[in-house]
C-alpha positions as CSV (number, residue, x, y, z in Angstrom):
1,M,193.3,142.9,-21.5
2,T,190.4,141.2,-19.8
3,L,188.5,143.1,-17.2
4,A,189.6,141.2,-14.3
5,G,193.3,142.5,-15.4
6,L,192.2,145.8,-15.8
7,L,190.1,146.1,-12.8
8,A,193.6,144.8,-11.2
9,A,195.4,147.2,-12.8
10,A,193.1,150.2,-11.8
11,V,193.8,149.0,-8.2
12,L,197.3,148.8,-8.2
13,G,198.2,151.8,-10.2
14,L,195.9,154.0,-8.6
15,A,198.2,156.5,-7.8
16,G,199.0,157.0,-11.2
17,C,195.5,157.9,-11.7
18,A,194.9,159.8,-8.8
19,T,193.4,163.2,-9.3
20,S,195.7,165.9,-7.2
21,V,193.6,167.5,-4.6
22,P,194.7,168.7,-1.3
23,G,194.3,165.7,1.3
24,D,195.0,163.0,-1.8
25,A,195.7,159.8,-0.3
26,P,199.4,158.1,-1.2
27,P,199.4,155.2,-2.9
28,Q,198.3,151.8,-1.8
29,P,200.1,149.2,-1.3
30,Q,200.8,146.3,-3.8
31,V,198.2,143.8,-3.7
32,S,198.3,140.3,-4.9
33,R,195.9,137.8,-6.4
34,S,195.0,134.7,-4.5
35,A,196.1,131.3,-6.0
36,T,192.8,130.6,-8.2
37,G,193.9,134.3,-10.0
38,R,191.1,136.3,-8.0
39,S,191.8,140.0,-8.0
40,P,190.6,141.0,-4.3
41,V,187.3,143.0,-3.9
42,T,186.4,145.8,-1.2
43,I,183.4,144.6,1.2
44,L,181.5,147.5,3.1
45,V,179.8,146.3,5.9
46,S,177.5,148.1,8.2
47,I,176.2,146.7,11.5
48,D,173.5,149.5,12.3
49,G,173.6,150.7,16.2
50,F,176.8,149.1,16.7
51,R,178.4,151.0,19.3
52,E,182.0,150.5,19.1
53,D,182.3,149.4,22.9
54,Y,180.2,146.1,22.1
55,L,183.0,144.6,20.4
56,R,184.3,144.4,24.3
57,R,181.5,142.8,25.7
58,G,182.6,139.1,24.8
59,A,180.2,138.2,22.2
60,T,181.9,138.9,19.3
61,P,184.8,136.0,18.5
62,T,184.7,137.0,14.7
63,L,184.8,140.7,15.1
64,S,187.1,140.8,17.5
65,R,189.4,138.4,15.9
66,L,189.0,140.6,12.4
67,A,189.9,143.7,14.7
68,A,193.1,142.1,16.4
69,G,194.8,140.9,12.9
70,G,193.6,144.2,11.1
71,V,192.5,147.7,12.1
72,T,190.4,149.3,14.8
73,A,189.4,153.2,16.0
74,V,186.3,154.7,17.3
75,M,184.7,156.4,14.1
76,H,182.7,159.4,15.3
77,P,178.7,159.8,12.9
78,S,177.9,162.5,11.2
79,F,175.1,165.1,13.2
80,P,172.4,164.7,13.3
81,S,173.6,160.5,14.1
82,K,170.7,159.1,12.3
83,T,170.6,156.0,10.1
84,F,169.5,157.4,6.7
85,P,171.9,160.5,7.1
86,N,174.8,158.5,8.2
87,H,174.6,155.7,5.9
88,W,174.7,158.1,2.8
89,T,178.0,160.3,4.3
90,L,179.6,156.8,4.1
91,V,178.9,156.4,0.6
92,T,179.4,159.9,-0.5
93,G,181.6,161.6,1.9
94,L,179.4,164.7,2.5
95,R,177.9,165.7,5.9
96,P,174.3,165.5,5.7
97,D,173.8,169.0,5.7
98,R,175.5,169.0,2.1
99,H,173.9,165.5,0.9
100,G,170.8,166.8,1.7
101,I,169.4,163.5,3.5
102,V,169.5,165.9,6.9
103,G,167.0,163.2,8.7
104,N,165.3,159.9,8.8
105,R,162.1,162.2,8.5
106,M,162.6,165.4,6.2
107,E,159.9,168.0,4.8
108,S,160.8,169.7,1.4
109,P,159.5,173.5,1.8
110,E,159.8,173.7,-2.1
111,R,157.7,171.0,-2.8
112,R,155.5,170.7,0.2
113,A,156.5,167.1,0.2
114,V,157.6,164.7,2.8
115,F,160.4,161.9,2.7
116,T,160.2,159.0,5.3
117,M,163.0,156.0,5.0
118,A,160.9,154.2,2.5
119,T,161.0,157.0,-0.1
120,D,162.9,156.8,-3.4
121,D,162.3,159.5,-5.2
122,P,165.9,160.7,-7.1
123,W,165.0,164.3,-6.0
124,W,165.5,163.9,-2.4
125,W,169.3,162.1,-3.2
126,N,170.5,163.6,-6.4
127,A,172.9,166.4,-4.4
128,A,175.5,163.6,-4.0
129,R,176.5,160.7,-6.1
130,P,177.4,157.7,-3.8
131,V,180.6,155.8,-5.0
132,W,179.1,153.1,-6.5
133,V,178.0,155.8,-9.6
134,D,181.8,156.6,-10.2
135,A,182.4,153.4,-10.0
136,E,180.1,151.9,-12.7
137,K,181.2,155.4,-14.3
138,A,184.8,153.5,-14.8
139,G,183.5,150.1,-15.2
140,I,184.2,148.8,-11.8
141,R,180.7,146.7,-11.3
142,T,179.7,147.3,-7.8
143,A,176.7,145.7,-5.9
144,A,174.9,146.2,-2.8
145,M,172.6,143.8,-0.5
146,F,170.9,146.3,1.1
147,W,172.2,149.9,1.6
148,P,169.6,153.0,2.3
149,G,170.1,154.7,-1.1
150,A,170.9,152.3,-2.9
151,N,167.9,151.4,-4.7
152,V,167.5,154.9,-5.8
153,A,168.0,155.4,-9.5
154,I,171.0,158.6,-9.0
155,S,171.2,160.9,-11.8
156,G,174.6,163.0,-10.7
157,T,173.0,166.0,-12.5
158,S,170.2,167.6,-10.3
159,A,173.0,168.6,-7.9
160,D,173.8,171.1,-10.2
161,T,171.1,172.2,-11.9
162,G,168.0,171.3,-9.4
163,R,166.4,169.7,-12.4
164,P,165.9,165.8,-13.1
165,G,168.6,164.5,-15.1
166,P,169.4,161.9,-17.4
167,A,168.2,158.3,-16.7
168,G,169.5,157.3,-13.1
169,M,172.5,155.0,-12.0
170,R,172.5,152.5,-9.4
171,P,174.9,149.3,-8.6
172,S,174.7,146.5,-11.3
173,D,173.1,144.0,-8.5
174,W,171.2,145.5,-6.0
175,V,168.4,144.2,-3.2
176,P,165.8,146.4,-2.3
177,Y,165.5,146.5,1.6
178,N,163.2,144.0,3.4
179,K,163.9,143.2,7.0
180,A,162.3,139.5,6.6
181,V,165.7,138.9,4.4
182,N,167.3,137.2,7.4
183,D,171.0,137.3,8.2
184,T,172.1,133.9,6.4
185,Q,169.8,135.1,3.6
186,R,172.1,138.1,3.7
187,V,175.2,136.4,3.6
188,N,174.7,133.8,0.8
189,M,173.4,136.7,-1.4
190,V,176.7,138.0,-1.4
191,L,179.0,135.2,-1.3
192,D,176.7,133.8,-4.4
193,W,177.5,137.3,-6.3
194,L,181.3,136.7,-5.9
195,R,181.0,133.1,-7.3
196,R,180.4,134.5,-10.6
197,P,182.7,134.8,-13.5
198,D,185.4,137.6,-13.1
199,E,183.2,139.6,-16.4
200,I,180.1,139.8,-13.8
201,R,181.5,139.9,-10.7
202,P,181.3,142.7,-8.1
203,H,184.4,144.1,-6.8
204,F,182.8,146.3,-4.6
205,V,179.9,145.4,-2.5
206,T,177.7,146.3,0.4
207,L,176.4,144.2,2.8
208,Y,173.6,145.6,5.8
209,F,172.7,144.4,8.9
210,D,169.4,145.9,11.0
211,K,169.4,143.5,13.9
212,V,171.3,145.5,16.5
213,D,170.0,148.5,16.3
214,T,166.5,147.0,16.2
215,A,167.1,145.3,19.7
216,G,169.0,148.4,20.8
217,H,165.7,150.6,20.5
218,D,163.4,147.8,21.5
219,H,165.4,146.7,24.9
220,G,168.6,149.1,25.7
221,P,172.1,149.0,25.1
222,D,173.0,146.9,28.3
223,S,170.5,144.6,27.3
224,A,170.3,140.7,27.1
225,Q,168.7,141.1,24.1
226,N,170.6,143.8,22.2
227,L,174.2,141.2,23.3
228,Q,172.3,138.1,21.7
229,A,171.5,140.4,18.1
230,V,175.4,141.2,18.3
231,A,176.5,137.7,19.0
232,E,174.0,136.7,15.6
233,V,175.9,139.4,13.9
234,D,179.0,138.4,14.5
235,A,178.2,134.7,13.4
236,A,176.6,136.0,10.1
237,I,179.9,138.1,9.5
238,G,181.8,134.9,10.4
239,A,179.8,132.9,7.8
240,L,180.8,135.5,5.3
241,V,184.0,134.8,6.5
242,A,184.7,131.1,6.3
243,G,182.7,131.6,2.6
244,L,185.3,134.0,0.8
245,K,187.9,131.5,2.3
246,V,186.0,128.6,0.8
247,L,185.8,130.6,-2.5
248,D,189.6,131.7,-2.4
249,Q,188.7,135.1,-2.8
250,P,190.9,137.7,-1.0
251,A,188.6,140.9,0.3
252,N,189.1,144.1,1.9
253,L,186.4,144.1,4.3
254,V,185.6,147.6,5.8
255,I,182.5,147.2,8.7
256,V,181.2,150.0,10.2
257,A,178.2,151.2,12.1
258,D,176.4,154.7,11.4
259,H,175.8,155.5,15.0
260,G,175.8,154.4,18.4
261,M,173.1,154.1,20.6
262,A,172.1,155.3,24.2
263,A,169.7,154.0,26.7
264,T,166.4,155.6,27.1
265,S,163.1,155.8,29.8
266,S,159.8,156.9,29.7
267,N,161.6,158.8,32.9
268,R,163.3,160.9,30.6
269,V,161.1,162.7,28.3
270,I,160.7,166.5,27.8
271,A,157.2,167.2,26.6
272,L,156.8,170.2,24.0
273,D,153.7,170.5,24.6
274,A,154.5,171.3,28.2
275,L,156.7,174.3,26.6
276,A,154.5,175.6,23.9
277,D,151.3,175.4,22.6
278,P,151.3,172.8,20.1
279,E,149.1,175.0,17.7
280,R,151.6,177.1,17.2
281,Y,154.3,175.0,15.9
282,H,154.5,172.2,13.9
283,L,157.0,169.0,14.6
284,I,158.7,167.2,11.5
285,E,160.8,164.6,13.7
286,T,161.3,163.8,17.6
287,G,163.3,162.0,19.4
288,P,166.8,162.4,20.8
289,F,166.4,166.1,18.7
290,A,163.1,167.4,17.3
291,S,162.8,169.4,14.3
292,V,160.2,172.3,14.8
293,A,158.9,174.7,12.4
294,P,156.4,177.6,13.7
295,Q,153.3,177.9,12.1
296,P,152.9,181.2,9.8
297,G,153.3,184.2,12.8
298,A,153.7,182.3,15.9
299,A,157.7,181.9,15.3
300,D,158.5,184.9,18.1
301,E,155.8,183.0,20.5
302,V,157.4,179.9,19.9
303,E,161.2,180.9,20.2
304,R,160.6,182.3,23.5
305,A,159.3,179.3,24.9
306,L,161.9,176.9,23.0
307,L,165.2,178.7,23.2
308,A,164.8,179.7,26.7
309,P,167.3,177.6,29.2
310,H,165.5,174.0,29.5
311,E,167.0,171.2,31.7
312,H,168.7,168.2,29.7
313,M,167.8,170.1,26.3
314,Q,168.9,172.8,24.2
315,C,167.2,175.2,21.5
316,W,168.6,177.2,18.8
317,R,167.4,178.8,15.5
318,K,168.7,177.3,12.1
319,A,171.0,180.3,11.5
320,D,172.4,179.9,15.2
321,I,173.1,175.6,15.4
322,P,177.1,175.4,16.9
323,A,179.3,175.3,13.9
324,R,180.7,171.9,15.3
325,F,177.5,170.4,13.9
326,H,178.1,170.9,10.3
327,Y,174.0,171.5,10.4
328,G,171.8,174.5,9.5
329,S,172.7,175.5,5.9
330,N,170.2,173.4,3.8
331,P,167.1,174.1,3.2
332,R,165.7,170.9,4.6
333,V,166.8,171.7,8.1
334,P,163.4,173.1,9.9
335,P,163.6,176.6,11.4
336,I,164.0,175.3,14.9
337,L,166.6,172.2,16.4
338,C,166.1,170.9,20.0
339,L,168.7,168.4,21.0
340,A,168.4,166.2,23.9
341,Q,170.9,165.4,26.6
342,P,171.9,162.1,26.0
343,G,169.6,159.8,27.2
344,W,166.7,161.9,27.2
345,L,164.1,162.0,24.4
346,I,162.0,165.1,23.2
347,Q,158.0,164.0,22.3
348,A,155.3,166.1,21.4
349,S,154.0,165.1,24.9
350,A,154.1,163.0,28.0
351,P,154.3,159.3,27.2
352,R,151.0,157.8,28.5
353,Q,152.8,154.1,29.4
354,P,156.1,153.2,30.8
355,F,159.2,152.5,28.7
356,V,162.6,151.2,28.9
357,G,164.3,151.4,25.0
358,G,167.7,153.1,23.3
359,N,167.6,155.8,20.7
360,H,170.0,157.7,18.7
361,G,170.5,161.2,16.8
362,Y,172.6,162.9,19.2
363,D,175.4,165.0,20.0
364,N,177.7,163.2,17.3
365,M,180.8,163.2,19.8
366,A,178.9,161.9,22.5
367,P,180.7,158.8,23.8
368,E,177.4,156.8,23.4
369,M,177.1,157.4,19.6
370,N,180.7,156.2,18.7
371,A,180.3,153.7,15.9
372,L,182.4,150.7,15.1
373,F,184.8,150.6,12.5
374,I,187.4,147.5,11.4
375,A,189.5,146.9,8.9
376,H,190.9,143.5,7.7
377,G,192.1,142.5,4.6
378,P,195.4,142.1,2.4
379,V,196.0,145.9,2.4
380,F,195.7,146.5,5.8
381,A,197.9,146.4,8.6
382,A,197.2,144.0,11.7
383,G,196.9,145.0,15.6
384,R,197.0,148.5,15.0
385,V,194.7,151.2,16.6
386,L,194.0,154.4,14.6
387,P,193.1,157.8,16.4
388,D,189.4,158.5,16.5
389,F,188.0,160.1,13.1
390,D,185.1,161.2,11.5
391,N,182.7,158.8,9.5
392,V,183.1,161.4,6.5
393,D,186.9,160.0,5.7
394,I,185.0,156.5,5.0
395,Y,184.4,157.5,1.5
396,P,188.4,158.5,0.4
397,L,189.5,154.9,1.6
398,L,186.6,153.4,-0.4
399,R,187.6,155.4,-3.7
400,Q,191.2,154.1,-2.9
401,L,190.2,150.4,-2.0
402,I,188.3,150.3,-5.3
403,G,190.9,152.2,-7.9
404,L,188.7,155.4,-8.1
405,P,190.8,158.7,-8.4
406,A,190.3,161.0,-5.1
407,A,187.6,163.3,-5.4
408,A,187.4,166.8,-4.7
409,G,184.6,168.7,-3.0
410,V,184.0,166.1,0.0
411,D,184.0,166.1,3.0
412,G,186.0,163.6,4.0
413,N,189.7,163.7,4.7
414,G,191.6,161.2,2.0
415,A,194.6,161.2,4.6
416,A,192.7,160.5,7.9
417,L,193.1,156.8,7.7
418,Q,196.2,156.1,5.4
419,G,197.5,154.9,9.0
420,A,195.3,151.8,8.1
421,F,197.6,150.7,5.4
422,R,200.4,148.1,5.1
423,R,203.7,148.7,4.0
424,G,204.3,146.1,1.1
425,G,203.4,142.1,1.3
426,A,199.8,140.8,0.7
427,S,197.4,138.2,3.0
428,G,193.8,137.0,2.2
429,V,191.1,137.0,4.4
430,N,191.6,134.9,7.3
C-alpha cells in the first residue's frame, strides 16, 4: 500500500487503532477522497488574540461563512491567558502548569536561566510532546507555518528523566517565526506544501497569524485598527480556502485563538512600588498578572504588603492560588501571583505617559478572554453551535482528525467535541 493509502486507512480506521482510555473518542465519520484522489488534510490555524465576539463585528465574511457551514463555540483559554502557554496547551493537551510553559517570561530556579518568547532550548519544552512529534513517529508527515515551539527539537524523554534526551524531533517542514513574513506569504507557503506529491505532502499543518493580537495590544480591542486587522486576516483565510479549492484538496480546518483581549488604559494601573519596597522583591512578569519573587529574608514583608486586600487586584501565595486556575504546582511558578481585574494592569511603577491599548493574561474565564473556535471540513457538521469548552480539548480532536490513537494522561477530554462531527457523508472545503 502507498503512503497515501496508509494515511487514509489510519483516518478511516481510527476506532480500531485507538487506545482504550477514559474519555476515549468514538470513531469519526468516514470521509471520501477528492475527485483527484487526495485524502483530507488537517490544518490548525491560530489567529493570535482573536476574541470570540470579533466574529460578530461585520468584518469576517470568510470566517463567518466557515462558522455557518461548520461548527463554532466559545473556547476558554488556559490560565495564564498568554500566547506561549496557550499555544503549547493547544498542541499538547496539557495545562501550562503541567507542560511547563507557565508564562511568556519565566525563570528557572534550578538553572538560574530566563525564558523569553525567543527561547528554543529544548530543556524548557520537553515536559510535553506536541502532536506533531507523535504524528511524525507514526509516519504522518507534518508541517508548521509558524507555531510557538515548532522550532524546538523535542526529545520526548526529559519529562521522565529530567536529563537531555536523544536528538529531538520537529515537524518535517517548519519555518522559524519572523514577523516580517506577511499573511499572503504564510498562506502561500502552506499551499505550496500541499501541492507536493502525496509521499512528501504534509497531512497535518499549522498556520499562525499575529496581526490581530498586535493591533489589539497597540490600539485596543474596540479600535478601528483592530477591526482592520481582523478583516485582513479573514481575507488571508479566504485565500487559503480558495487555494485549497483550486488544488481540490479536502481539508478539515480547525481555526482557533490562544486568548481574547481586554481594553487597557494608563488610568487603570496598579503600581507595585506604591505597595511594597521594590528592593525587597523581584518581578518576573507584569501586566494583567504579576509574578513576584521576594528577595531572601523578605518573604514575610512582601507577603504582608501584597496579600492584603487591594482594589482591582488579588494576590496569592503559590500554594493558595485557587484550584480552578489549575496553576501553582510547577516549580517555574514564582512564590507570589497577583492577578488584576480585567482591564487593569499591574506594573512595577506608575506610567509616565498616558496610553490606551489592550492586553490578555487575565482570569481565563473572563468574557474578554474568550477565544475563537471554528471547525469546518469533510468530517464536521454544518451550522452547529457547541457548548463552551476549554482549549485543552483541542488536542484530542487533532489526534482523532489525523489518525492517532487517543492519548492517556492529558488534561483534554476526548469526548468534549464529539458533537462537532457529522454522521455519514463527506464534503470538501467550499
